[in-house]
C-alpha positions as a Python dict, from the first residue, in 0.01 Angstrom:
ca = {
    (1, 'M'): (0, 0, 0),
    (2, 'K'): (-324, 204, -83),
    (3, 'T'): (-107, 455, -201),
    (4, 'T'): (-4, 235, -409),
    (5, 'R'): (-302, 83, -580),
    (6, 'L'): (-448, 428, -613),
    (7, 'A'): (-154, 529, -817),
    (8, 'C'): (-142, 278, -979),
    (9, 'A'): (-522, 332, -1119),
    (10, 'L'): (-423, 682, -1163),
    (11, 'V'): (-193, 590, -1425),
    (12, 'T'): (-421, 345, -1609),
    (13, 'L'): (-673, 605, -1597),
    (14, 'A'): (-427, 848, -1764),
    (15, 'V'): (-342, 582, -2029),
    (16, 'L'): (-714, 511, -2097),
    (17, 'V'): (-802, 830, -2126),
    (18, 'G'): (-497, 935, -2386),
    (19, 'V'): (-589, 608, -2570),
    (20, 'A'): (-943, 683, -2591),
    (21, 'T'): (-864, 1077, -2750),
    (22, 'K'): (-648, 925, -2959),
    (23, 'I'): (-897, 694, -3115),
    (24, 'D'): (-1131, 1006, -3130),
    (25, 'R'): (-891, 1220, -3314),
    (26, 'A'): (-846, 911, -3549),
    (27, 'A'): (-1219, 858, -3626),
    (28, 'A'): (-1255, 1195, -3696),
    (29, 'D'): (-954, 1233, -3898),
    (30, 'Q'): (-1087, 985, -4128),
    (31, 'Y'): (-1385, 1183, -4253),
    (32, 'D'): (-1385, 1340, -4605),
    (33, 'R'): (-1497, 1712, -4522),
    (34, 'R'): (-1499, 1804, -4876),
    (35, 'V'): (-1875, 1939, -4985),
    (36, 'E'): (-1980, 2050, -5273),
    (37, 'I'): (-2121, 2384, -5290),
    (38, 'E'): (-2460, 2458, -5492),
    (39, 'N'): (-2572, 2756, -5605),
    (40, 'N'): (-2927, 2751, -5719),
    (41, 'T'): (-2966, 3100, -5726),
    (42, 'S'): (-2972, 3367, -5999),
    (43, 'Y'): (-2683, 3555, -5791),
    (44, 'T'): (-2311, 3480, -5825),
    (45, 'I'): (-2151, 3381, -5441),
    (46, 'V'): (-1889, 3632, -5393),
    (47, 'R'): (-1729, 3503, -5056),
    (48, 'F'): (-1777, 3204, -4882),
    (49, 'Y'): (-1657, 3137, -4519),
    (50, 'A'): (-1682, 2824, -4313),
    (51, 'S'): (-1562, 2854, -3948),
    (52, 'S'): (-1577, 2555, -3649),
    (53, 'V'): (-1847, 2629, -3422),
    (54, 'G'): (-1758, 2813, -3148),
    (55, 'Q'): (-1547, 3018, -3340),
    (56, 'S'): (-1568, 3418, -3196),
    (57, 'S'): (-1515, 3532, -3612),
    (58, 'W'): (-1531, 3428, -3970),
    (59, 'Q'): (-1240, 3257, -4083),
    (60, 'E'): (-1075, 3372, -4413),
    (61, 'D'): (-1301, 3401, -4763),
    (62, 'I'): (-1291, 3025, -4858),
    (63, 'L'): (-1347, 3142, -5261),
    (64, 'G'): (-1054, 3368, -5261),
    (65, 'Q'): (-1025, 3565, -5597),
    (66, 'S'): (-1302, 3318, -5708),
    (67, 'V'): (-1688, 3308, -5744),
    (68, 'I'): (-1944, 3054, -5780),
    (69, 'P'): (-2178, 3201, -6055),
    (70, 'P'): (-2555, 3133, -6085),
    (71, 'Y'): (-2652, 2786, -6092),
    (72, 'S'): (-2289, 2618, -6051),
    (73, 'S'): (-2104, 2452, -5779),
    (74, 'V'): (-1778, 2423, -5629),
    (75, 'V'): (-1632, 2129, -5402),
    (76, 'I'): (-1451, 2312, -5111),
    (77, 'N'): (-1245, 2070, -4878),
    (78, 'I'): (-1359, 2230, -4551),
    (79, 'D'): (-1090, 2054, -4315),
    (80, 'D'): (-878, 2298, -4131),
    (81, 'G'): (-695, 2017, -3924),
    (82, 'T'): (-900, 2067, -3620),
    (83, 'G'): (-1082, 1733, -3672),
    (84, 'Y'): (-1430, 1898, -3622),
    (85, 'C'): (-1700, 1790, -3802),
    (86, 'L'): (-1940, 2116, -3692),
    (87, 'Y'): (-1922, 2467, -3905),
    (88, 'D'): (-2107, 2773, -3958),
    (89, 'F'): (-2093, 2857, -4331),
    (90, 'R'): (-2195, 3218, -4475),
    (91, 'A'): (-2248, 3263, -4841),
    (92, 'E'): (-2209, 3642, -4959),
    (93, 'F'): (-2400, 3703, -5292),
    (94, 'D'): (-2350, 3989, -5552),
    (95, 'D'): (-2708, 4156, -5438),
    (96, 'G'): (-2555, 4259, -5105),
    (97, 'E'): (-2752, 3970, -4889),
    (98, 'A'): (-2565, 3677, -4668),
    (99, 'V'): (-2715, 3377, -4565),
    (100, 'E'): (-2577, 3202, -4272),
    (101, 'D'): (-2632, 2901, -4151),
    (102, 'R'): (-2548, 2755, -3811),
    (103, 'R'): (-2382, 2361, -3736),
    (104, 'V'): (-2373, 2201, -4092),
    (105, 'N'): (-2188, 1882, -4018),
    (106, 'V'): (-1941, 1856, -4313),
    (107, 'C'): (-1819, 1486, -4192),
    (108, 'E'): (-2150, 1354, -4317),
    (109, 'L'): (-2281, 1635, -4566),
    (110, 'G'): (-2136, 1576, -4959),
    (111, 'V'): (-2372, 1896, -5100),
    (112, 'F'): (-2463, 2207, -4955),
    (113, 'S'): (-2747, 2419, -5208),
    (114, 'Y'): (-2845, 2786, -5176),
    (115, 'D'): (-3203, 2777, -5317),
    (116, 'E'): (-3403, 3105, -5414),
}
């Protein structure tokens, strides 16, 4: 009898954990991860990276062949399909400088600016 109750309790717990995980994932998927990247400097951003927190390396250059000229902006969809909200950003400028920003919450942020 105790074994049956324990088995039922474990099954119920597994179901509840599965439902909670699906709810958390569904809630995270509802976020808009598009961020306007503003370049408020006199230098061109030639490469831009956004990697989810915890990655050991930068992902591909999001800009590809494009750049963000001085005093311009571009909207980038940061969503990589993982459901994550926290990303590390890296912008590389045409003067050779690179700026890294950690733990940027793209689910709550609409605009991210680089300023002189």
